[in-house]
C-alpha positions, -999 to +999 in steps of 0.1 A: +160-013+034+193+007+021+192+043+021+191+067-011+221+067-030+227+104-038+250+101-065+219+080-083+199+114-075+225+140-090+230+114-123+195+111-126+191+148-124+170+150-101+187+186-088+169+208-117+143+227-108+123+250-131+132+289-135+140+308-108+104+330-124+086+304-119+091+292-081+069+289-054+085+305-022+070+275+001+102+254-016+126+276-001+142+254+027+147+228-001+169+247-028+205+248-029+209+277-048+202+292-081+219+282-116+217+300-147+181+313-137+171+278-129+168+270-089+191+241-080+173+214-052+193+202-024+197+164-031+210+158+004+171+167+016+162+148-010+176+119+001+164+122+039+130+130+026+131+096+001+141+075+033+115+092+056+088+085+029+098+048+021+096+043+055+061+052+059+054+033+028+067+002+043+048+006+073+016+011+050+019-022+029+033-044+059-003-034+075-018-049+043-031-014+030-031+002-007-015+024-017-031+047-053-003+060-075-014+090-092+008+104-125-010+120-153+017+133-171+030+122-206+070+118-199+064+099-165+029+076-169+045+049-179+071+048-152+042+049-126+024+018-144+050-005-140+064+004-110+029+002-097+023-034-115+050-045-101+038-044-062+002-046-070-007-013-063-035+005-078-026+036-101-041+063-123-020+075-157-049+089-175-071+118-167-079+116-134-120+111-126-136+140-109-150+129-076-124+096-076-124+097-040-150+120-026-176+103-049-157+070-045-189+045-044-199+060-082-165+048-092-167+018-080-205+013-098-182+018-129-157-009-123-189-030-114-200-023-148-173-032-167-171-066-147-208-070-155-201-063-195-170-089-195-195-117-177-227-114-203-200-110-227-188-147-216-221-161-209-233-154-244-260-127-237-245-105-261-247-125-291-281-117-305-274-085-306-271-066-339-231-056-346-240-020-338-251-024-305-220-044-300-198-025-313-212+005-289-207-021-259-172-031-269-165+007-270-178+016-235-163-012-225-126-004-235-132+035-224-140+023-189-112-002-193-087+030-201-095+051-169-106+026-143-090-007-155-058+001-133-082+006-102-102-022-108-092-042-074-095-012-055-124-020-033-122+007-007-103+042-007-064+039-005-046+045+027-023+065+009-018+084-023+017+090-037+020+113-065+040+125-093+036+167-099+011+176-072+005+210-088-007+192-119-028+167-099-038+194-075-078+183-077-062+144-068-046+156-038-072+183-031-096+152-027-071+132-005-069+162+022-106+167+028-109+124+036-078+127+054-058+103+029-017+113+035-004+122+007+036+113-010+045+137-036+075+145-055+073+182-054+094+206-077+103+242-071+073+254-086+045+235-065+025+246-031+044+215-007+022+225+025-006+201+015+015+171+013+025+149+040+055+137+032+072+161+004+098+146-018+117+179-031+130+168-067+128+172-108+089+157-117+093+164-151+125+142-161+120+107-167+150+095-149+146+114-116+108+097-114+120+063-118+153+070-095+127+076-071+099+050-072+128+025-072+136+034-038+097+040-025+086+003-044+113-011-032+105-005+008+065-016-007+076-046-019+099-053+015+064-043+038+046-068+017+070-095+023+075-094+058+034-089+062+039-123+040+064-135+064+042-129+095+011-145+085+032-179+075+044-175+107+009-166+125-004-198+107+027-219+120+020-213+152-020-222+147-013-252+134+017-263+165-010-251+187-039-274+173-013-303+170-009-296+206-045-297+216-048-329+194-030-344+213-047-372+244-034-360+278-025-385+305-041-386+335-026-362+368-001-380+386-006-380+422+024-365+449+048-392+461+038-387+497+002-382+494+001-421+471+020-437+496-005-423+521-035-442+503-014-470+498-007-475+534-046-468+544-053-493+523-036-521+535-041-517+570-064-543+586-099-522+590-105-524+631-133-543+646-157-523+667-160-528+700-192-545+719-217-523+731-217-522+773-247-538+784 
């Protein structure tokens, strides 16, 4: 996996933080300087943190687990949706459903309801309904699709969260913290990094900034997925080879030469006559 390119981060504007008066002191270790009242993020540290996060994300994907991407901010939601779809990962770009993680069974029921509506529409169950009733069901289905369609394949809690703007998505971060789910986050200078397991200090408002970071992380995830597929293929090939070996007819075990020669000599020798009994 290639390391993060410093020039790409600079060109994307990843170094621009918020106004000095809006800063969070906990972000001080990641701030390089101040320019015109705006904090400038140290991109050398950003590059290191991206690589650390990418390595961890790769291992999660390699183990076959899911990573939930979260970004409800208008300027970044499309980027998140595009990148998450490309690696077949769930994402949330509309309002975060309260209890999405801490009350996951209820969320799953809503997803199943959406699937049930599709099934009943397909088999013609709703064909006898009035136009008004059908319209209500259609609207309900559309609402469920908008809010939960992107997590329909998430059958269990995700193994990690990737969050853009941890300040805006603090409810999602809080739920993940409560359940011990690791959080990867793009953290700007106005945010608190203390509740984030993998901090990526960078501009979380600019689309280009978010996109260049996502490119690095999603590429790592894609590598992890491919490595998992390759390992599975190797395992299947090894199992098939073992089965083929077991299916072959086994030849009888050959005796050592000395033992075989002794047995042959014994068989060829004439049987000794028994001596007559003494009178």
